C-alpha positions in Angstrom: 115.1 84.3 110.9 114.5 80.6 112.3 111.2 81.6 113.9 109.0 83.7 111.8 107.5 86.2 113.5 104.5 87.2 110.9 103.3 90.4 112.0 106.9 91.7 112.2 107.3 90.2 108.6 103.9 91.3 107.4 104.4 95.6 109.3 107.8 95.3 107.3 107.0 94.2 104.0 103.7 96.1 104.0 104.9 99.0 103.2 106.1 100.0 99.5 109.2 101.3 100.0 110.6 98.5 101.9 109.4 96.0 99.4 111.2 97.5 97.0 114.3 97.4 99.1 113.7 93.9 99.4 113.3 93.1 95.7 117.1 95.3 95.4 118.7 93.1 98.2 117.4 90.1 96.3 120.0 90.5 93.3 123.0 91.5 95.7 124.0 93.5 99.0 123.8 97.3 98.7 125.0 99.8 100.8 122.8 102.9 102.1 123.9 105.4 99.6 123.1 102.9 96.5 120.0 102.3 98.0 118.6 105.4 98.1 119.9 106.4 95.1 118.5 103.7 93.2 114.9 104.3 95.0 115.0 108.0 94.9 115.0 108.3 98.6 117.0 110.1 101.0 119.8 108.6 103.3 117.7 109.0 106.6 114.5 107.1 105.2 116.4 104.3 103.6 117.8 103.9 106.4 114.9 103.8 108.7 113.3 101.5 106.5 116.8 99.1 106.5 116.7 98.9 109.9 112.5 98.1 110.1 113.5 94.9 107.6 116.3 93.8 110.0 114.8 94.4 113.6 112.2 91.6 111.4 114.7 89.8 111.1 114.3 90.0 107.1 118.3 91.6 106.4 121.4 91.1 107.8 124.5 93.7 107.6 128.2 93.1 106.4 130.7 95.6 107.6 133.7 96.2 104.5 136.0 98.7 106.2 133.5 101.9 107.0 131.0 100.7 104.5 127.6 99.0 105.9 126.3 96.4 103.3 122.2 95.2 103.5 121.7 91.7 102.5 119.3 89.1 103.2 119.5 87.3 106.0 120.6 84.0 105.1 117.4 82.1 106.1 115.2 84.4 104.4 117.3 83.7 101.1 117.4 79.7 101.6 113.7 79.8 101.8 113.1 82.4 98.4 115.4 80.0 96.2 113.7 76.4 97.9 109.9 77.8 97.1 111.0 79.8 93.8 111.2 83.6 95.2 107.8 83.0 97.8 108.2 83.4 101.1 105.5 81.3 103.2 104.2 82.5 106.2 101.6 80.8 108.2 99.1 83.8 107.8 100.5 84.6 104.2 102.5 84.2 101.4 105.0 87.3 99.5 105.6 86.1 96.0 108.8 88.6 95.1 108.5 87.6 91.5 105.4 89.1 91.7 105.6 92.3 93.1 104.5 95.7 90.9 107.6 97.7 90.3 
């Protein structure tokens, strides 16, 4: 993530499904099929949300054969680990451990 663009992060995390996706990926990397099944959304919608999270610098992808796994960007993961699952931005703090289900 390096320089965090607060506006991009706020836009990305300001939507409940994207917050739920991010919380899922705190635990493990997953493919779009697993994400869509666990959240009860279509694969199309899951892919759209994943693209927005990736463009905001919050996610990274890893190819395993034909499968593409989504996980937290390394910088985000290290920041969350260092701050007890809190993402400190210039304008606000996201507490991933305090989010509603």
